[in-house]
C-alpha positions as CSV (number, residue, x, y, z in Angstrom):
1,M,0.0,0.0,0.0
2,N,1.5,3.3,-1.2
3,P,-0.2,6.5,0.0
4,S,1.5,8.4,-2.8
5,A,0.0,6.3,-5.6
6,N,-3.5,5.9,-6.9
7,G,-5.8,3.3,-5.2
8,W,-4.2,3.5,-1.7
9,I,-7.5,4.3,0.1
10,K,-9.2,1.1,-1.2
11,K,-6.2,-1.0,-0.3
12,L,-5.9,0.5,3.2
13,L,-9.6,0.0,4.0
14,N,-9.3,-3.6,2.9
15,Q,-6.4,-4.0,5.4
16,V,-8.4,-2.3,8.1
17,S,-11.3,-4.7,7.8
18,K,-9.1,-7.6,8.8
19,T,-8.1,-6.1,12.1
20,K,-9.9,-5.5,15.4
21,Y,-9.9,-1.8,14.5
22,S,-13.6,-1.3,15.1
23,E,-13.4,-3.1,18.5
24,T,-11.1,-0.5,20.0
25,D,-12.8,1.9,22.4
26,N,-12.7,5.6,22.0
27,H,-10.3,6.4,24.8
28,E,-7.8,3.7,23.8
29,F,-7.9,4.8,20.1
30,Y,-7.3,8.5,21.1
31,N,-4.3,7.4,23.2
32,R,-2.9,5.4,20.3
33,L,-3.3,8.5,18.1
34,K,-1.1,10.4,20.6
35,Q,1.5,7.6,20.6
36,A,1.5,7.7,16.8
37,G,2.1,11.5,17.0
38,F,-1.1,12.5,15.1
39,I,-2.5,14.6,18.0
40,Y,0.9,16.2,18.4
41,G,1.2,17.1,14.8
42,S,4.3,14.8,14.3
43,N,3.3,11.5,12.8
44,I,6.0,9.1,13.9
45,K,4.1,5.9,13.0
46,V,0.8,4.6,11.9
47,V,-2.0,4.4,14.5
48,L,-2.6,0.9,15.9
49,D,0.2,-0.4,13.7
50,I,-2.5,-1.4,11.2
51,V,-0.2,-1.1,8.2
52,K,2.9,-3.3,8.1
53,P,6.2,-1.5,8.8
54,F,7.3,0.4,5.7
55,D,9.5,3.4,5.0
56,F,6.7,5.9,4.8
57,T,7.4,9.6,4.6
58,E,6.0,12.0,7.3
59,E,3.4,13.1,4.9
60,E,2.3,9.6,4.0
61,R,1.9,8.6,7.7
62,C,-0.1,11.8,8.2
63,K,-2.4,10.8,5.3
64,I,-2.9,7.2,6.7
65,N,-3.5,8.4,10.2
66,L,-6.0,11.1,9.1
67,L,-8.0,8.5,7.0
68,L,-7.9,5.9,9.7
69,T,-9.2,8.4,12.3
70,Y,-12.0,9.4,10.0
71,Y,-12.8,5.7,9.5
72,F,-12.8,5.0,13.2
73,I,-15.3,7.8,13.8
74,Y,-17.4,6.5,10.9
75,N,-17.6,3.0,12.4
76,K,-18.5,4.3,15.8
77,V,-21.4,6.4,14.5
78,N,-22.2,3.6,12.0
79,P,-24.2,5.6,9.4
80,E,-26.0,4.0,6.5
81,E,-24.1,6.1,3.9
82,D,-20.9,4.7,2.3
83,F,-17.8,5.9,4.2
84,V,-16.0,7.4,1.2
85,D,-19.2,9.2,0.0
86,S,-19.8,10.6,3.4
87,L,-16.3,11.9,3.8
88,I,-16.5,13.6,0.4
89,R,-19.8,15.2,1.3
90,Y,-18.2,16.4,4.6
91,Y,-15.3,18.1,2.8
92,K,-17.6,19.7,0.4
93,T,-19.7,21.0,3.3
94,I,-16.9,22.6,5.1
95,S,-15.5,23.9,1.8
96,A,-18.7,25.6,0.8
97,Q,-17.3,29.1,1.0
98,K,-13.9,28.3,-0.2
99,R,-14.7,26.1,-3.2
100,S,-11.6,27.2,-5.1
101,F,-9.5,25.0,-2.9
102,F,-11.2,21.8,-4.1
103,E,-12.9,23.0,-7.3
104,E,-10.4,21.4,-9.7
105,L,-11.1,18.1,-8.0
106,F,-14.9,17.9,-8.1
107,G,-15.0,16.7,-11.7
108,D,-13.4,13.4,-10.8
109,K,-16.0,10.7,-11.3
110,T,-14.5,8.0,-9.1
111,P,-15.2,8.5,-5.4
112,D,-12.0,6.8,-4.2
113,S,-9.9,8.8,-6.6
114,L,-11.6,12.1,-5.6
115,L,-11.1,11.4,-1.9
116,E,-7.4,10.6,-2.4
117,K,-6.9,13.9,-4.2
118,M,-8.8,15.8,-1.5
119,I,-6.7,14.3,1.3
120,H,-3.5,14.9,-0.7
121,K,-4.6,18.5,-1.1
122,R,-5.4,18.8,2.6
123,I,-2.1,17.4,3.7
124,H,0.3,18.2,0.9
125,I,-0.3,21.9,0.3
126,D,1.8,23.8,-2.2
127,D,4.9,21.6,-2.3
128,N,4.6,20.3,1.3
129,F,3.3,23.4,3.1
130,I,3.4,21.3,6.2
131,S,7.1,21.3,6.1
132,K,9.2,18.3,7.1
133,S,11.8,20.7,8.6
134,F,9.3,22.4,10.9
135,N,6.3,20.2,11.8
136,Y,4.7,22.1,14.7
137,F,1.3,21.7,16.3
138,L,0.0,25.1,15.4
139,I,-0.5,23.8,11.9
140,N,-0.5,20.0,11.9
141,A,-2.3,19.2,15.1
142,L,-5.3,21.3,14.0
143,L,-6.1,18.4,11.6
144,F,-8.0,16.9,14.5
145,V,-10.4,19.8,14.3
146,D,-11.4,18.4,10.9
147,V,-12.0,15.0,12.5
148,L,-14.2,16.5,15.2
149,G,-16.1,18.3,12.5
150,Y,-16.7,15.0,10.7
151,Q,-17.9,13.4,13.9
152,R,-20.5,16.2,14.2
153,F,-21.4,15.9,10.5
154,L,-22.2,12.2,10.8
155,K,-24.5,12.9,13.8
156,E,-26.1,16.1,12.6
157,E,-25.3,17.8,9.2
158,T,-26.6,21.3,10.0
159,N,-24.3,24.2,10.7
160,I,-21.1,22.1,10.4
161,K,-19.0,24.9,9.1
162,S,-20.1,27.1,12.0
163,Y,-19.3,24.3,14.5
164,V,-15.8,23.9,13.1
165,N,-15.1,27.7,13.3
166,T,-16.6,28.0,16.8
167,L,-14.6,25.0,18.0
168,E,-11.4,26.5,16.6
169,S,-12.1,29.8,18.3
170,A,-12.7,28.1,21.6
171,L,-9.5,26.2,21.4
172,E,-7.6,29.5,20.6
173,T,-9.1,31.2,23.6
174,I,-8.1,28.4,25.9
175,V,-4.6,28.2,24.5
176,F,-4.3,32.0,25.0
177,S,-5.5,31.6,28.6
178,V,-2.8,29.2,29.7
179,I,-0.1,31.5,28.2
180,D,-1.7,34.6,29.7
181,N,-1.8,32.9,33.1
182,K,2.0,32.9,33.3
183,S,3.4,35.7,35.5
184,E,6.6,35.7,33.5
185,K,6.2,35.3,29.8
186,T,9.1,34.3,27.6
187,E,9.8,35.9,24.2
188,Y,8.3,32.7,22.7
189,D,5.1,33.1,24.7
190,E,4.7,36.7,23.5
191,N,5.3,35.7,19.9
192,L,2.9,32.8,20.2
193,I,0.1,35.1,21.5
194,K,0.8,37.7,18.8
195,L,0.8,35.0,16.1
196,F,-2.6,33.7,17.2
197,E,-4.0,37.2,17.6
198,D,-3.0,38.1,14.1
199,S,-4.4,34.9,12.7
200,I,-7.9,35.5,13.9
201,R,-8.4,39.1,12.6
202,H,-10.2,37.7,9.6
203,K,-13.1,36.8,11.9
204,N,-16.0,39.3,12.2
205,S,-16.2,38.9,16.0
206,E,-13.9,38.8,18.9
207,L,-12.7,35.5,20.4
208,P,-15.1,34.1,23.0
209,S,-14.4,34.6,26.7
210,Y,-12.8,31.7,28.6
211,N,-16.2,30.7,30.1
212,D,-17.9,30.8,26.7
213,A,-15.1,28.7,25.2
214,I,-15.4,26.1,28.0
215,S,-19.1,25.9,27.3
216,V,-18.3,24.8,23.7
217,I,-16.2,21.9,24.8
218,T,-18.7,19.2,25.6
219,E,-17.8,16.0,23.7
220,P,-15.3,13.5,25.2
221,F,-12.9,13.8,22.3
222,E,-13.1,17.6,22.4
223,K,-12.2,17.5,26.1
224,L,-9.2,15.2,25.7
225,Y,-8.0,17.2,22.7
226,V,-8.1,20.6,24.4
227,I,-6.2,19.3,27.4
228,D,-3.5,18.0,25.1
229,L,-3.4,21.3,23.2
230,V,-2.8,23.1,26.4
231,C,-0.1,20.7,27.4
232,M,1.6,21.3,24.0
233,A,1.3,25.1,24.5
234,S,2.6,24.8,28.0
235,W,5.5,22.5,27.0
236,S,6.6,24.9,24.2
237,D,9.4,26.2,26.4
238,K,10.3,22.6,27.1
239,I,8.9,22.5,30.7
240,I,5.4,22.7,32.2
241,D,5.8,25.0,35.2
242,T,3.7,25.4,38.4
243,E,1.4,28.1,37.0
244,E,0.7,26.0,33.9
245,R,-0.1,23.0,36.0
246,E,-2.5,25.1,38.1
247,F,-4.2,26.2,34.9
248,L,-4.5,22.6,33.8
249,L,-6.1,21.7,37.1
250,R,-8.6,24.6,36.7
251,L,-9.3,23.4,33.2
252,K,-9.8,19.9,34.5
253,N,-12.4,21.1,37.0
254,D,-14.2,23.3,34.4
255,L,-14.5,20.4,32.0
256,T,-15.5,18.0,34.8
257,L,-12.6,15.6,34.1
258,D,-10.9,13.1,36.4
259,N,-7.5,13.9,38.0
260,D,-5.8,11.2,36.1
261,V,-6.7,12.8,32.7
262,I,-4.3,15.7,33.4
263,A,-1.6,13.5,34.8
264,Q,-1.8,11.2,31.8
265,S,-1.7,14.1,29.3
266,V,1.4,15.6,30.9
267,N,3.1,12.2,31.1
268,D,2.1,11.4,27.5
269,I,3.6,14.5,26.1
270,N,6.8,14.2,28.2
271,L,7.2,10.6,27.1
272,F,6.5,11.3,23.4
273,Y,8.9,14.2,23.2
274,D,11.6,12.4,25.2
275,E,11.4,9.2,23.0
276,H,11.2,11.1,19.7
277,K,13.4,14.1,20.3
278,D,15.6,13.1,17.4
279,D,12.6,12.6,15.1
280,V,10.6,15.8,15.8
281,A,12.3,18.7,14.2
282,F,11.2,21.6,16.4
283,L,12.5,19.8,19.6
284,S,16.1,20.5,18.5
285,S,15.4,24.1,17.9
286,K,17.1,26.6,20.2
287,N,14.4,29.2,19.5
288,L,11.0,27.7,18.6
289,A,9.5,31.1,17.8
290,Q,12.3,32.1,15.5
291,S,12.1,28.7,13.8
292,F,8.4,29.2,13.2
293,Y,8.8,32.6,11.7
294,D,11.8,31.6,9.6
295,N,10.1,28.6,8.0
296,S,6.8,30.4,7.7
297,S,8.5,33.2,5.9
298,K,10.0,30.8,3.4
299,V,6.5,29.3,2.7
300,V,4.9,32.8,2.2
301,S,7.7,34.0,0.0
302,K,7.3,31.0,-2.2
303,L,3.6,31.4,-2.5
304,I,3.8,35.1,-3.4
305,T,6.6,34.5,-5.9
306,R,4.8,31.7,-7.7
307,N,1.5,33.7,-7.9
308,S,3.0,37.1,-8.4
309,K,1.4,37.9,-11.8
310,R,-2.1,36.8,-10.6
311,L,-1.7,38.7,-7.4
312,I,-0.7,41.9,-9.1
313,K,-3.7,41.6,-11.4
314,E,-6.1,41.0,-8.6
315,L,-4.6,43.7,-6.3
316,S,-4.7,46.3,-9.1
317,E,-8.5,45.9,-9.1
318,S,-8.7,46.8,-5.4
319,K,-7.6,50.4,-4.8
320,E,-8.1,50.2,-1.1
321,A,-5.9,47.1,-0.8
322,M,-3.2,48.7,-2.9
323,T,-3.3,51.8,-0.8
324,L,-3.1,50.0,2.5
325,L,-0.3,47.7,1.4
326,A,1.7,50.7,0.1
327,Q,1.1,52.5,3.5
328,S,2.3,49.3,5.3
329,T,5.8,49.9,3.9
330,Q,5.9,53.3,5.7
331,R,4.0,52.8,9.0
332,N,2.3,50.1,11.0
333,L,-1.3,49.6,10.1
334,S,-4.0,50.0,12.7
335,D,-6.0,47.0,13.9
336,D,-9.0,48.2,11.7
337,E,-6.7,48.6,8.7
338,Q,-5.2,45.2,9.3
339,K,-8.7,43.7,9.4
340,K,-9.6,45.5,6.1
341,I,-6.6,44.3,4.2
342,Q,-6.8,40.8,5.5
343,T,-10.5,40.5,4.5
344,Q,-9.7,41.8,1.0
345,L,-6.8,39.5,0.7
346,L,-9.0,36.5,1.6
347,D,-11.4,37.4,-1.1
348,I,-8.5,37.5,-3.6
349,F,-7.2,34.1,-2.3
350,K,-10.5,32.5,-3.0
351,S,-9.9,33.0,-6.7
352,I,-6.3,31.6,-6.6
353,P,-6.4,27.9,-5.7
354,S,-2.9,27.6,-4.4
355,L,-3.5,30.4,-1.9
356,A,-6.6,28.8,-0.5
357,I,-4.5,27.3,2.3
358,F,-5.3,30.4,4.3
359,M,-9.0,29.2,4.4
360,L,-8.0,26.0,6.3
361,P,-7.6,25.4,10.0
362,G,-4.1,26.8,10.9
363,G,-3.6,28.5,7.6
364,M,-4.6,31.9,8.9
365,L,-1.5,31.9,11.1
366,L,0.5,32.9,8.0
367,L,-1.7,35.7,6.8
368,P,0.1,38.5,8.8
369,L,3.3,37.5,7.2
370,F,1.6,37.6,3.8
371,V,0.7,41.2,4.4
372,K,4.2,42.0,5.4
373,F,5.9,40.3,2.5
374,I,3.7,41.3,-0.4
375,P,5.2,44.8,-0.8
376,K,8.7,43.3,-0.6
377,L,8.2,40.6,-3.2
378,L,6.1,42.6,-5.7
379,P,8.4,45.6,-6.3
380,S,6.8,46.7,-9.5
381,A,3.7,47.5,-7.6
382,F,5.2,49.1,-4.5
383,D,8.6,50.6,-5.4
384,E,7.4,54.1,-5.2
385,N,6.3,53.8,-1.6
386,R,8.8,51.3,-0.2
387,I,10.9,52.3,2.8
388,E,13.4,49.6,3.8
389,D,13.2,48.7,7.5
390,K,16.7,48.5,8.9
391,D,15.6,46.3,11.8
392,E,13.4,44.0,9.9
393,S,15.7,41.0,10.4
394,D,15.1,41.3,14.2
395,E,11.3,41.2,13.7
396,D,11.0,38.1,11.5
């Protein structure tokens, strides 16, 4: 079975049917997802060891784990609809307002082939957007939001896109809260908060309060997942300190979870990162925030360069966007101006398929960098207004 070749989904599902896959309970399966690295955004192996050992790439393991997780959810809900058909309908539902991302795929007449292309597009974005050199949870681990959306979709198909957006906002609020709770924030903590804040400016409303966010987290998988996200955010400076543990205990009480849930989550992430410190790229980084910005900058630069002609054409038709981008080379834009330019850029991205990554969970994290780099990489449009920033290397 080769996840990079046609027909891999059918072959994989045939292998799954010969295992005790469907007999695994929810909690055990989720724990095995963590052991495989899927929840942590670093796929070290295939969940439940369903596929025989093989020299898969990180991307291929991610594809397999994502599909197996969808299939586990499907078997637990046990709907009458065919699995592949239901997953295709789910992707179409959450992509309703960003059709350009999948539009070139919808003409495929074979369901298996269409789903293979959808998952490839979801995982392998613009020449491996989820970079092997920097595989961090802010991007990769948000794939589980897609899974939770599919679980809701199988139970109730209404307002699925709203559910996914609301859940993501709740998770962001809770992650903010654990970092905000620290009396002494590191440079990494401040950069992480800034990164998240910038990434949500496309939304029309503010992030929910902590209490409102907690009220959103009701399903067992949602509760386990948010605890693990908080542990990952806490562990980002390679230690979970006393204040962070106190926040985890508060979160445990607010979510009405048992004490051992927190203990296991902390132990699991410590064990995973200790065992796989040589396999998870960001663990060897001396400055995690700098690594994120450096690698993100490379991705954004590549996207702008590859789509420069189309971008110039689309931007030239939006006078306000051109004005704000030009002004951004001379001064910092206000929050309202940032919202305006990001909203207009999102409209432009919808018409350029390879830029639709910004419409996906986690993709918005790179949008502020996009605003920053457009004037630098499209000189023909902005030369008249550009003022070089002597300290820009310190900011990236």
